[in-house]
LUMMAR-582165 format. One record per residue (C-alpha): residue number from 1; residue in three letters; x, y, z. Coordinates in Angstrom, 3 decimals, m for minus. Last residue first. Layout:
REM LUMMAR-582165
@num->NUM, residu->ALA, px->X, py->Y, pz->Z
...
This chain:
REM LUMMAR-582165
@num->395, residu->HIS, px->4.527, py->167.298, pz->59.960
@num->394, residu->HIS, px->1.931, py->169.763, pz->60.652
@num->393, residu->PRO, px->m1.420, py->168.974, pz->58.892
@num->392, residu->TRP, px->m2.575, py->171.636, pz->56.330
@num->391, residu->GLY, px->m5.086, py->174.062, pz->57.935
@num->390, residu->THR, px->m9.039, py->174.155, pz->58.292
@num->389, residu->TYR, px->m9.069, py->176.693, pz->55.379
@num->388, residu->GLY, px->m6.455, py->175.190, pz->53.182
@num->387, residu->GLU, px->m8.162, py->171.546, pz->53.431
@num->386, residu->ALA, px->m11.569, py->172.872, pz->53.049
@num->385, residu->LEU, px->m10.611, py->174.909, pz->50.032
@num->384, residu->TYR, px->m9.010, py->172.098, pz->48.445
@num->383, residu->THR, px->m11.842, py->169.672, pz->49.491
@num->382, residu->SER, px->m14.357, py->172.073, pz->47.579
@num->381, residu->GLY, px->m12.418, py->171.844, pz->44.360
@num->380, residu->ALA, px->m12.272, py->168.026, pz->44.617
@num->379, residu->GLU, px->m15.884, py->167.665, pz->45.453
@num->378, residu->SER, px->m16.803, py->170.034, pz->42.356
@num->377, residu->SER, px->m19.745, py->171.870, pz->42.095
@num->376, residu->VAL, px->m18.865, py->174.529, pz->44.585
@num->375, residu->LEU, px->m15.492, py->175.047, pz->42.999
@num->374, residu->THR, px->m16.723, py->175.018, pz->39.363
@num->373, residu->GLN, px->m19.463, py->177.547, pz->40.241
@num->372, residu->LEU, px->m16.734, py->179.808, pz->41.996
@num->371, residu->GLU, px->m14.447, py->179.633, pz->39.172
@num->370, residu->GLY, px->m17.143, py->180.404, pz->36.631
@num->369, residu->LEU, px->m18.360, py->183.374, pz->38.322
@num->368, residu->GLN, px->m14.687, py->184.731, pz->38.303
@num->367, residu->ARG, px->m14.656, py->183.922, pz->34.670
@num->366, residu->GLN, px->m17.861, py->185.842, pz->34.226
@num->365, residu->GLU, px->m16.328, py->188.865, pz->35.966
@num->364, residu->ASP, px->m13.190, py->188.778, pz->33.990
@num->363, residu->PHE, px->m14.874, py->188.555, pz->30.599
@num->362, residu->ASP, px->m17.169, py->191.535, pz->31.520
@num->361, residu->SER, px->m14.094, py->193.604, pz->31.997
@num->360, residu->ALA, px->m12.383, py->194.551, pz->35.530
@num->359, residu->GLY, px->m11.495, py->198.096, pz->35.637
@num->358, residu->SER, px->m11.791, py->198.291, pz->39.420
@num->357, residu->VAL, px->m11.029, py->194.730, pz->40.718
@num->356, residu->ASN, px->m14.043, py->192.961, pz->42.526
@num->355, residu->HIS, px->m13.180, py->190.676, pz->45.234
@num->354, residu->LEU, px->m14.042, py->186.856, pz->45.548
@num->353, residu->MET, px->m11.708, py->184.862, pz->43.494
@num->352, residu->THR, px->m8.890, py->187.253, pz->43.901
@num->351, residu->THR, px->m8.955, py->187.261, pz->47.751
@num->350, residu->MET, px->m9.494, py->183.366, pz->48.065
@num->349, residu->TRP, px->m6.499, py->182.870, pz->45.668
@num->348, residu->TYR, px->m4.346, py->185.116, pz->47.247
@num->347, residu->SER, px->m4.843, py->183.883, pz->50.912
@num->346, residu->PHE, px->m4.381, py->180.504, pz->49.553
@num->345, residu->HIS, px->m1.001, py->181.213, pz->47.894
@num->344, residu->GLN, px->m0.011, py->183.244, pz->50.893
@num->343, residu->ALA, px->m1.021, py->180.268, pz->53.147
@num->342, residu->LYS, px->1.158, py->177.840, pz->50.955
@num->341, residu->TRP, px->3.993, py->180.296, pz->51.079
@num->340, residu->VAL, px->3.926, py->180.598, pz->54.763
@num->339, residu->ARG, px->3.907, py->176.850, pz->55.210
@num->338, residu->SER, px->7.164, py->176.059, pz->53.448
@num->337, residu->LEU, px->8.336, py->179.535, pz->54.725
@num->336, residu->ALA, px->8.362, py->177.994, pz->58.458
@num->335, residu->ARG, px->10.638, py->174.879, pz->57.614
@num->334, residu->ASP, px->12.782, py->176.770, pz->55.111
@num->333, residu->THR, px->13.461, py->179.551, pz->57.731
@num->332, residu->TYR, px->14.128, py->177.339, pz->60.741
@num->331, residu->THR, px->16.378, py->174.787, pz->59.217
@num->330, residu->ASP, px->19.549, py->176.787, pz->60.139
@num->329, residu->LEU, px->18.452, py->177.082, pz->63.749
@num->328, residu->ALA, px->18.945, py->173.616, pz->63.985
@num->327, residu->ASN, px->22.655, py->173.747, pz->63.273
@num->326, residu->ASP, px->23.013, py->175.235, pz->66.776
@num->325, residu->ASP, px->22.944, py->171.763, pz->68.259
@num->324, residu->ASN, px->23.760, py->172.210, pz->71.903
@num->323, residu->LYS, px->21.153, py->169.854, pz->73.026
@num->322, residu->ASN, px->19.262, py->171.865, pz->75.415
@num->321, residu->LEU, px->20.089, py->175.252, pz->73.590
@num->320, residu->ALA, px->19.999, py->174.392, pz->69.888
@num->319, residu->GLN, px->17.630, py->171.585, pz->69.897
@num->318, residu->GLU, px->15.124, py->173.515, pz->72.191
@num->317, residu->ILE, px->15.473, py->176.520, pz->69.942
@num->316, residu->VAL, px->14.534, py->174.494, pz->66.814
@num->315, residu->GLU, px->11.503, py->172.818, pz->68.532
@num->314, residu->ALA, px->10.322, py->176.213, pz->69.941
@num->313, residu->LEU, px->10.844, py->177.900, pz->66.590
@num->312, residu->VAL, px->8.911, py->175.139, pz->64.824
@num->311, residu->ARG, px->5.707, py->175.646, pz->67.083
@num->310, residu->VAL, px->6.574, py->179.336, pz->67.154
@num->309, residu->ASP, px->6.015, py->179.758, pz->63.323
@num->308, residu->SER, px->2.777, py->177.600, pz->63.409
@num->307, residu->LEU, px->1.387, py->180.008, pz->65.971
@num->306, residu->ALA, px->2.083, py->183.043, pz->63.667
@num->305, residu->LEU, px->0.880, py->181.383, pz->60.741
@num->304, residu->ASN, px->m2.481, py->180.778, pz->62.457
@num->303, residu->LEU, px->m2.791, py->184.458, pz->63.636
@num->302, residu->GLY, px->m2.725, py->185.557, pz->59.950
@num->301, residu->LYS, px->m4.401, py->182.695, pz->58.071
@num->300, residu->ALA, px->m7.879, py->183.668, pz->58.124
@num->299, residu->GLY, px->m8.101, py->183.211, pz->54.171
@num->298, residu->THR, px->m9.677, py->186.662, pz->53.274
@num->297, residu->PRO, px->m7.462, py->188.517, pz->55.867
@num->296, residu->PRO, px->m4.687, py->189.283, pz->53.033
@num->295, residu->VAL, px->m1.312, py->187.857, pz->54.436
@num->294, residu->THR, px->1.674, py->189.265, pz->56.468
@num->293, residu->HIS, px->5.116, py->187.810, pz->56.960
@num->292, residu->ALA, px->8.291, py->188.110, pz->59.271
@num->291, residu->ALA, px->7.272, py->190.173, pz->61.886
@num->290, residu->ASP, px->3.788, py->189.377, pz->61.270
@num->289, residu->GLY, px->4.452, py->185.933, pz->62.853
@num->288, residu->ALA, px->8.129, py->184.955, pz->64.085
@num->287, residu->LEU, px->11.642, py->186.278, pz->63.651
@num->286, residu->LEU, px->14.883, py->184.720, pz->64.537
@num->285, residu->LEU, px->18.087, py->186.611, pz->65.873
@num->284, residu->ARG, px->21.373, py->184.951, pz->67.029
@num->283, residu->GLY, px->22.899, py->185.032, pz->63.676
@num->282, residu->HIS, px->20.147, py->186.037, pz->61.079
@num->281, residu->ARG, px->16.901, py->184.395, pz->60.985
@num->280, residu->MET, px->13.755, py->184.571, pz->58.969
@num->279, residu->PRO, px->15.360, py->184.569, pz->55.718
@num->278, residu->SER, px->13.480, py->185.848, pz->53.769
@num->277, residu->GLN, px->10.837, py->188.181, pz->54.473
@num->276, residu->VAL, px->7.292, py->188.103, pz->53.279
@num->275, residu->PHE, px->4.543, py->190.508, pz->52.567
@num->274, residu->SER, px->0.993, py->190.355, pz->51.129
@num->273, residu->ARG, px->m1.178, py->193.743, pz->51.614
@num->272, residu->PHE, px->m4.617, py->194.789, pz->52.365
@num->271, residu->PRO, px->m5.833, py->197.825, pz->54.003
@num->270, residu->LEU, px->m8.255, py->197.614, pz->56.948
@num->269, residu->VAL, px->m10.877, py->200.365, pz->57.410
@num->268, residu->THR, px->m12.540, py->200.524, pz->60.722
@num->267, residu->ARG, px->m16.191, py->200.924, pz->62.121
@num->266, residu->GLU, px->m17.202, py->200.212, pz->65.705
@num->265, residu->LEU, px->m20.703, py->199.774, pz->67.871
@num->264, residu->VAL, px->m22.839, py->199.675, pz->64.678
@num->263, residu->PRO, px->m26.652, py->199.680, pz->65.843
@num->262, residu->GLY, px->m28.626, py->196.531, pz->65.029
@num->261, residu->GLU, px->m29.653, py->194.556, pz->61.793
@num->260, residu->LYS, px->m30.349, py->191.190, pz->60.934
@num->259, residu->LEU, px->m29.017, py->190.236, pz->57.565
@num->258, residu->ARG, px->m31.509, py->189.005, pz->55.077
@num->257, residu->PHE, px->m31.678, py->185.886, pz->52.800
@num->256, residu->GLY, px->m34.607, py->185.952, pz->50.538
@num->255, residu->ASP, px->m33.426, py->182.876, pz->48.320
@num->254, residu->GLU, px->m33.230, py->185.292, pz->45.312
@num->253, residu->GLY, px->m30.583, py->187.295, pz->46.590
@num->252, residu->SER, px->m29.473, py->190.124, pz->48.995
@num->251, residu->LEU, px->m26.009, py->189.975, pz->50.284
@num->250, residu->ARG, px->m24.266, py->192.725, pz->48.394
@num->249, residu->THR, px->m27.037, py->195.402, pz->48.320
@num->248, residu->HIS, px->m27.891, py->194.382, pz->52.394
@num->247, residu->LEU, px->m24.404, py->195.231, pz->53.177
@num->246, residu->GLN, px->m24.206, py->198.551, pz->51.567
@num->245, residu->GLU, px->m27.469, py->199.544, pz->52.835
@num->244, residu->TRP, px->m26.439, py->198.546, pz->56.374
@num->243, residu->ILE, px->m23.460, py->200.656, pz->56.199
@num->242, residu->ARG, px->m25.275, py->203.652, pz->54.807
@num->241, residu->ASP, px->m27.756, py->203.331, pz->57.688
@num->240, residu->ASP, px->m25.192, py->203.211, pz->60.247
@num->239, residu->SER, px->m23.751, py->206.399, pz->58.774
@num->238, residu->TRP, px->m20.240, py->206.228, pz->56.969
@num->237, residu->ASP, px->m17.970, py->209.259, pz->56.783
@num->236, residu->ASP, px->m16.447, py->208.456, pz->59.992
@num->235, residu->PRO, px->m15.162, py->205.242, pz->58.565
@num->234, residu->ASN, px->m12.887, py->207.389, pz->55.856
@num->233, residu->GLU, px->m12.552, py->205.594, pz->52.713
@num->232, residu->THR, px->m8.889, py->205.771, pz->51.235
@num->231, residu->PRO, px->m8.486, py->201.944, pz->50.973
@num->230, residu->ASP, px->m11.705, py->201.760, pz->48.778
@num->229, residu->CYS, px->m14.071, py->199.285, pz->50.023
@num->228, residu->GLN, px->m14.773, py->195.717, pz->50.371
@num->227, residu->PHE, px->m17.347, py->194.678, pz->52.991
@num->226, residu->TYR, px->m16.723, py->193.327, pz->56.496
@num->225, residu->MET, px->m19.046, py->192.115, pz->59.403
@num->224, residu->ARG, px->m18.509, py->191.076, pz->62.931
@num->223, residu->GLN, px->m21.442, py->190.233, pz->65.272
@num->222, residu->VAL, px->m22.331, py->191.250, pz->68.847
@num->221, residu->THR, px->m25.354, py->189.672, pz->70.700
@num->220, residu->ASP, px->m25.006, py->185.877, pz->70.628
@num->219, residu->THR, px->m21.000, py->186.439, pz->70.581
@num->218, residu->ARG, px->m18.687, py->187.237, pz->67.678
@num->217, residu->GLN, px->m19.935, py->186.109, pz->64.379
@num->216, residu->SER, px->m18.926, py->186.617, pz->60.705
@num->215, residu->ILE, px->m20.266, py->187.873, pz->57.484
@num->214, residu->LEU, px->m17.832, py->188.742, pz->54.965
@num->213, residu->ALA, px->m18.624, py->191.053, pz->51.964
@num->212, residu->PHE, px->m16.980, py->191.271, pz->48.462
@num->211, residu->GLY, px->m17.991, py->193.648, pz->45.893
@num->210, residu->GLU, px->m20.823, py->195.695, pz->44.189
@num->209, residu->PRO, px->m21.189, py->192.866, pz->41.484
@num->208, residu->SER, px->m21.273, py->190.266, pz->44.594
@num->207, residu->ARG, px->m19.077, py->187.700, pz->46.206
@num->206, residu->ASN, px->m20.125, py->186.558, pz->49.636
@num->205, residu->TYR, px->m18.080, py->184.646, pz->52.051
@num->204, residu->ILE, px->m20.517, py->183.781, pz->54.803
@num->203, residu->LEU, px->m19.373, py->182.403, pz->58.157
@num->202, residu->GLU, px->m21.237, py->179.900, pz->59.760
@num->201, residu->PRO, px->m24.651, py->179.873, pz->61.928
@num->200, residu->ALA, px->m26.072, py->182.855, pz->60.081
@num->199, residu->SER, px->m27.606, py->186.371, pz->60.915
@num->198, residu->PRO, px->m26.031, py->186.248, pz->64.304
@num->197, residu->PRO, px->m28.043, py->188.296, pz->66.775
@num->196, residu->ALA, px->m27.279, py->192.022, pz->66.632
@num->195, residu->GLN, px->m25.038, py->194.722, pz->67.908
@num->194, residu->VAL, px->m22.653, py->195.569, pz->65.256
@num->193, residu->MET, px->m18.882, py->195.585, pz->64.875
@num->192, residu->VAL, px->m17.779, py->196.928, pz->61.600
@num->191, residu->GLY, px->m15.040, py->196.419, pz->59.069
@num->190, residu->PHE, px->m14.533, py->198.088, pz->55.766
@num->189, residu->TRP, px->m12.261, py->195.951, pz->54.010
@num->188, residu->ALA, px->m9.422, py->197.435, pz->51.820
@num->187, residu->PHE, px->m8.854, py->197.578, pz->48.033
@num->186, residu->PRO, px->m6.239, py->197.979, pz->45.187
@num->185, residu->TYR, px->m4.061, py->195.103, pz->46.675
@num->184, residu->GLU, px->m0.293, py->195.540, pz->47.614
@num->183, residu->ARG, px->2.027, py->192.571, pz->46.764
@num->182, residu->PHE, px->5.382, py->192.341, pz->48.390
@num->181, residu->TYR, px->8.527, py->190.024, pz->48.696
@num->180, residu->GLN, px->11.356, py->191.074, pz->50.724
@num->179, residu->HIS, px->14.724, py->189.592, pz->50.408
@num->178, residu->ALA, px->17.142, py->189.889, pz->53.461
@num->177, residu->ASN, px->20.537, py->190.711, pz->53.194
@num->176, residu->ALA, px->21.080, py->191.263, pz->56.846
@num->175, residu->ILE, px->18.155, py->190.804, pz->59.238
@num->174, residu->LEU, px->18.334, py->193.643, pz->61.599
@num->173, residu->PRO, px->15.503, py->195.598, pz->59.494
@num->172, residu->ARG, px->12.885, py->192.847, pz->60.865
@num->171, residu->CYS, px->13.595, py->193.217, pz->64.513
@num->170, residu->ILE, px->11.991, py->196.815, pz->65.072
@num->169, residu->SER, px->8.855, py->195.136, pz->63.682
@num->168, residu->ARG, px->6.075, py->197.274, pz->62.517
@num->167, residu->SER, px->4.253, py->194.271, pz->61.210
@num->166, residu->GLY, px->4.344, py->192.519, pz->64.589
@num->165, residu->ASP, px->6.683, py->192.243, pz->67.402
@num->164, residu->ALA, px->7.521, py->188.509, pz->67.272
@num->163, residu->GLY, px->11.317, py->189.117, pz->67.055
@num->162, residu->VAL, px->13.036, py->186.550, pz->69.001
@num->161, residu->VAL, px->16.482, py->186.906, pz->70.624
@num->160, residu->LEU, px->19.000, py->184.065, pz->71.491
@num->159, residu->GLU, px->21.625, py->183.614, pz->73.997
@num->158, residu->ALA, px->20.279, py->186.515, pz->76.133
@num->157, residu->THR, px->21.363, py->189.668, pz->77.547
@num->156, residu->ILE, px->18.380, py->192.024, pz->78.898
@num->155, residu->GLU, px->18.999, py->195.665, pz->79.832
@num->154, residu->GLN, px->16.944, py->198.198, pz->81.572
@num->153, residu->ARG, px->16.732, py->202.003, pz->81.741
@num->152, residu->THR, px->14.595, py->203.457, pz->84.224
@num->151, residu->GLY, px->11.744, py->205.517, pz->83.435
@num->150, residu->ASP, px->9.530, py->204.216, pz->86.102
@num->149, residu->ALA, px->7.471, py->202.427, pz->83.163
@num->148, residu->ASP, px->10.449, py->200.694, pz->81.960
@num->147, residu->THR, px->13.101, py->202.140, pz->79.382
@num->146, residu->TYR, px->14.384, py->199.612, pz->77.022
@num->145, residu->ARG, px->17.743, py->197.603, pz->76.021
@num->144, residu->VAL, px->17.735, py->194.093, pz->74.594
@num->143, residu->THR, px->20.886, py->192.370, pz->74.000
@num->142, residu->PRO, px->22.090, py->189.634, pz->71.830
@num->141, residu->ALA, px->25.717, py->188.490, pz->71.688
@num->140, residu->ASP, px->26.723, py->186.650, pz->68.412
@num->139, residu->GLU, px->25.463, py->188.418, pz->65.121
@num->138, residu->VAL, px->22.286, py->190.026, pz->67.006
@num->137, residu->GLY, px->24.616, py->192.280, pz->68.919
@num->136, residu->THR, px->21.726, py->195.105, pz->69.103
@num->135, residu->VAL, px->18.080, py->195.367, pz->69.879
@num->134, residu->GLU, px->16.500, py->198.478, pz->70.784
@num->133, residu->THR, px->13.319, py->199.296, pz->72.845
@num->132, residu->ASP, px->12.705, py->202.974, pz->73.730
@num->131, residu->THR, px->9.558, py->202.161, pz->75.671
@num->130, residu->ILE, px->7.935, py->199.865, pz->77.922
@num->129, residu->GLY, px->4.168, py->199.233, pz->78.588
@num->128, residu->TYR, px->4.617, py->195.238, pz->79.192
@num->127, residu->ARG, px->7.383, py->193.290, pz->80.698
@num->126, residu->LEU, px->6.463, py->189.536, pz->81.242
@num->125, residu->ASP, px->8.835, py->187.164, pz->83.196
@num->124, residu->GLY, px->6.817, py->184.083, pz->83.530
@num->123, residu->ALA, px->5.587, py->183.027, pz->86.638
@num->122, residu->ASP, px->3.782, py->179.841, pz->85.720
@num->121, residu->ARG, px->0.475, py->181.444, pz->86.730
@num->120, residu->THR, px->1.723, py->184.476, pz->84.677
@num->119, residu->ARG, px->2.475, py->182.635, pz->81.692
@num->118, residu->THR, px->m1.079, py->180.820, pz->81.783
@num->117, residu->ARG, px->m3.046, py->184.088, pz->82.034
@num->116, residu->HIS, px->m0.899, py->185.609, pz->79.501
@num->115, residu->LEU, px->m1.548, py->182.631, pz->77.195
@num->114, residu->ASP, px->m5.488, py->182.656, pz->77.970
@num->113, residu->ILE, px->m5.911, py->186.619, pz->77.575
@num->112, residu->PHE, px->m3.910, py->186.648, pz->74.186
@num->111, residu->VAL, px->m6.118, py->183.822, pz->72.576
@num->110, residu->ASP, px->m9.149, py->185.619, pz->73.823
@num->109, residu->THR, px->m7.973, py->188.647, pz->72.158
@num->108, residu->GLN, px->m7.210, py->186.649, pz->69.116
@num->107, residu->PRO, px->m11.168, py->185.969, pz->68.732
@num->106, residu->TYR, px->m12.255, py->182.246, pz->68.748
@num->105, residu->LEU, px->m14.064, py->180.913, pz->65.865
@num->104, residu->TRP, px->m12.939, py->177.488, pz->65.706
@num->103, residu->CYS, px->m12.161, py->175.496, pz->62.355
@num->102, residu->SER, px->m13.315, py->172.042, pz->61.765
@num->101, residu->ALA, px->m11.721, py->168.794, pz->60.262
@num->100, residu->GLY, px->m12.995, py->165.364, pz->59.000
@num->99, residu->THR, px->m11.603, py->166.578, pz->55.457
@num->98, residu->LEU, px->m14.775, py->166.804, pz->53.086
@num->97, residu->LYS, px->m17.607, py->165.915, pz->55.360
@num->96, residu->GLN, px->m16.081, py->167.848, pz->58.390
@num->95, residu->PHE, px->m15.151, py->170.986, pz->56.182
@num->94, residu->ASP, px->m18.724, py->171.040, pz->54.600
@num->93, residu->ILE, px->m18.612, py->173.915, pz->52.086
@num->92, residu->ARG, px->m22.110, py->175.301, pz->51.832
@num->91, residu->HIS, px->m23.364, py->177.053, pz->48.861
@num->90, residu->SER, px->m25.517, py->180.411, pz->49.326
@num->89, residu->VAL, px->m27.306, py->181.946, pz->46.413
@num->88, residu->GLY, px->m27.649, py->185.510, pz->45.290
@num->87, residu->GLY, px->m25.466, py->184.976, pz->42.256
@num->86, residu->PHE, px->m22.435, py->184.431, pz->44.980
@num->85, residu->ARG, px->m22.531, py->182.858, pz->48.269
@num->84, residu->LEU, px->m19.822, py->180.610, pz->49.609
@num->83, residu->ALA, px->m20.972, py->179.321, pz->53.180
@num->82, residu->ILE, px->m18.546, py->178.051, pz->55.686
@num->81, residu->GLY, px->m18.088, py->174.622, pz->57.299
@num->80, residu->GLU, px->m17.772, py->172.580, pz->60.543
@num->79, residu->HIS, px->m17.491, py->175.782, pz->62.740
@num->78, residu->GLU, px->m16.659, py->175.102, pz->66.250
@num->77, residu->HIS, px->m17.469, py->178.033, pz->68.483
@num->76, residu->GLY, px->m15.025, py->179.161, pz->71.295
@num->75, residu->ASP, px->m16.076, py->179.239, pz->74.808
@num->74, residu->THR, px->m15.908, py->175.534, pz->75.999
@num->73, residu->LEU, px->m13.080, py->174.265, pz->73.471
@num->72, residu->VAL, px->m10.817, py->177.597, pz->73.283
@num->71, residu->ARG, px->m11.394, py->177.813, pz->76.997
@num->70, residu->ASP, px->m9.043, py->174.610, pz->77.630
@num->69, residu->SER, px->m6.058, py->176.937, pz->77.045
@num->68, residu->ALA, px->m2.343, py->177.185, pz->77.254
@num->67, residu->GLY, px->m1.821, py->173.400, pz->78.460
@num->66, residu->SER, px->0.270, py->172.619, pz->75.556
@num->65, residu->ASP, px->m2.350, py->170.041, pz->74.241
@num->64, residu->VAL, px->m5.128, py->172.845, pz->74.344
@num->63, residu->LEU, px->m3.373, py->175.677, pz->72.628
@num->62, residu->LEU, px->m1.406, py->173.259, pz->70.192
@num->61, residu->ARG, px->m4.465, py->171.587, pz->69.467
@num->60, residu->VAL, px->m6.540, py->174.787, pz->68.660
@num->59, residu->SER, px->m3.717, py->175.796, pz->66.377
@num->58, residu->ASP, px->m3.963, py->172.533, pz->64.840
@num->57, residu->ARG, px->m7.578, py->172.604, pz->63.693
@num->56, residu->GLU, px->m7.295, py->176.021, pz->62.416
@num->55, residu->LEU, px->m8.254, py->179.254, pz->64.369
@num->54, residu->ILE, px->m10.440, py->181.813, pz->63.039
@num->53, residu->GLY, px->m9.856, py->185.068, pz->65.194
@num->52, residu->ALA, px->m10.959, py->188.291, pz->64.811
@num->51, residu->ARG, px->m9.336, py->191.373, pz->66.375
@num->50, residu->HIS, px->m10.647, py->193.481, pz->68.996
@num->49, residu->THR, px->m8.032, py->195.805, pz->70.817
@num->48, residu->THR, px->m9.225, py->195.674, pz->74.345
@num->47, residu->GLU, px->m6.895, py->192.902, pz->75.847
@num->46, residu->ILE, px->m3.806, py->194.299, pz->73.753
@num->45, residu->GLN, px->m4.174, py->197.834, pz->75.413
@num->44, residu->GLU, px->m4.972, py->196.360, pz->78.699
@num->43, residu->VAL, px->m1.904, py->194.332, pz->78.723
@num->42, residu->THR, px->0.101, py->197.484, pz->77.967
@num->41, residu->ARG, px->1.960, py->197.948, pz->74.587
@num->40, residu->ASN, px->5.678, py->198.545, pz->74.629
@num->39, residu->ASP, px->6.188, py->194.633, pz->74.711
@num->38, residu->VAL, px->8.864, py->192.542, pz->76.477
@num->37, residu->VAL, px->8.948, py->188.918, pz->77.167
@num->36, residu->VAL, px->11.900, py->187.189, pz->78.994
@num->35, residu->SER, px->12.742, py->183.666, pz->78.510
@num->34, residu->GLU, px->13.919, py->180.578, pz->80.472
@num->33, residu->ILE, px->14.008, py->177.075, pz->78.779
@num->32, residu->GLY, px->12.675, py->174.082, pz->80.572
@num->31, residu->ALA, px->10.894, py->172.621, pz->77.626
@num->30, residu->VAL, px->7.525, py->173.757, pz->79.044
@num->29, residu->HIS, px->8.899, py->177.172, pz->79.483
@num->28, residu->LEU, px->9.983, py->177.198, pz->75.947
@num->27, residu->LEU, px->6.294, py->176.200, pz->74.985
@num->26, residu->HIS, px->4.954, py->179.129, pz->77.222
@num->25, residu->SER, px->7.488, py->181.725, pz->76.089
@num->24, residu->LEU, px->6.748, py->180.687, pz->72.353
@num->23, residu->MET, px->3.022, py->181.211, pz->72.935
@num->22, residu->LEU, px->3.545, py->184.418, pz->74.709
@num->21, residu->GLY, px->5.483, py->185.817, pz->71.743
@num->20, residu->ALA, px->3.129, py->184.487, pz->69.094
@num->19, residu->PRO, px->m0.156, py->185.574, pz->70.966
@num->18, residu->GLY, px->1.015, py->189.064, pz->71.667
@num->17, residu->GLY, px->4.228, py->189.953, pz->73.911
@num->16, residu->GLY, px->6.856, py->191.276, pz->71.216
@num->15, residu->VAL, px->10.338, py->191.329, pz->71.539
@num->14, residu->ILE, px->11.345, py->187.845, pz->73.199
@num->13, residu->ALA, px->14.677, py->187.579, pz->75.088
@num->12, residu->VAL, px->15.684, py->183.922, pz->75.159
@num->11, residu->GLN, px->18.268, py->182.301, pz->77.618
@num->10, residu->THR, px->18.079, py->184.932, pz->80.261
@num->9, residu->ARG, px->20.433, py->187.430, pz->82.007
@num->8, residu->THR, px->18.923, py->190.489, pz->83.358
@num->7, residu->THR, px->20.772, py->193.785, pz->83.613
@num->6, residu->ASP, px->19.516, py->196.828, pz->85.702
@num->5, residu->ALA, px->20.283, py->200.499, pz->86.102
@num->4, residu->VAL, px->21.522, py->200.859, pz->82.420
@num->3, residu->PRO, px->22.854, py->204.610, pz->81.766
@num->2, residu->THR, px->21.047, py->207.035, pz->79.583
@num->1, residu->MET, px->22.995, py->208.000, pz->76.414
C-alpha cells in the first residue's frame, strides 16, 4: 500500500468536480464552509465534452443569484416555448403565456466553465486529473485518498463527504441497505452536431411513424439534433446523407417544414435508462446528481435535478456544520427525492408519449396520437407540460 504523503483537513470533501460538485462547493463557500473538490478528469476534458443544456427557471436563478454566472443571461438563449410536432404539423406550447416562465438554452459545458471560474476566483481548493480515488470511513470519519498527477498519494479528512461523481459513482455503493429503482428503455438517441444555421427558433419535439426526433440549437452556426434509434447502432456506420435522410423523413409534413442542412461534426449513440437510489445519505456520506439518479433526456431534467440536489444539500450541510444540527442531514433524502420522482414521471411521460416502441399495435399508435392531440388542444394539458418543463417552484 502506497504511503500517504500529505493530509488535508477540510469540512466537506466533494468527490466529483462537474457542475453539481462545483455548485455545491460555491454555495458552501458563500455560507463560510470549507470544501475540497476532487475529480479524475482534467479541466480540459470536462470543458471539451459537449453536453446539451436546458436550464429551468430556478436553475438560472440559482446561478445568477449565487453570483456563479451572469453569462447565462447574456450568452444563454431564453426560450419561451417549444414545438410539439406530430402528423406533420407543429403545435407551439407557449410557456410564458401558460406559466409566466421560460427555460434557457445554455450548454452544460458553459455551466461548468462559469462555476470553475467562480471557484478559482474565490481560491477554491480544486484538484483535477487525479487517479485511484477511494472513500472510507463514511460511518463517522470520512477520508478520501487519491494519487495526484505527480504520483503522490494524498489524503483528505473531512466532517462530511459528498458523492457528486456521476452515474459511475464510486460513492454510490457505500450507501448501506440502499434500494435501487431501474427502468431500461428499448431505444436510444442518435445525437449529431451539425454545422448549419438554426432550423427553428425553439426546440422541436417530433413524433413520427419512423420514430422520435428532437431539433435543438447550439449557436448561430452549430446545431444539435437527435433521432430515436436502436441502442446497438454504431454511429460510424452512418454517413451524412443517411443521417439527413432519416431526419428529413421524420420531420417532413404538410406544412412544408424543412431542416437546414450542413456537415455532421459529431455523432454518438446515447442509451436511455431511469435510475433512483434511496436513501441518498448514509452516515457522513451524501449523494447528489447522477450519482443518485438518472433520467431519460427527453424531459431535459438531468442537470436541473443535480442543481436542485445541491441547493437542498447546501442548506442541510449549513444547518449541520454551522448550527450543529446533524438532524438536518436526515431530511435530505426525502426533500431531494420528492422532486426526483416528479422529474422521473415527467421524463417517462414525455418519453413514452413521443417514442415508438417495437411491436406496438395500431391501437397503441392511435392512442399515442390521441394523447398528443388532447395535450395541444387543452390549456390544462399544455400547462402541465409547461410547468414540468420550466421546472416546479422550489419551496
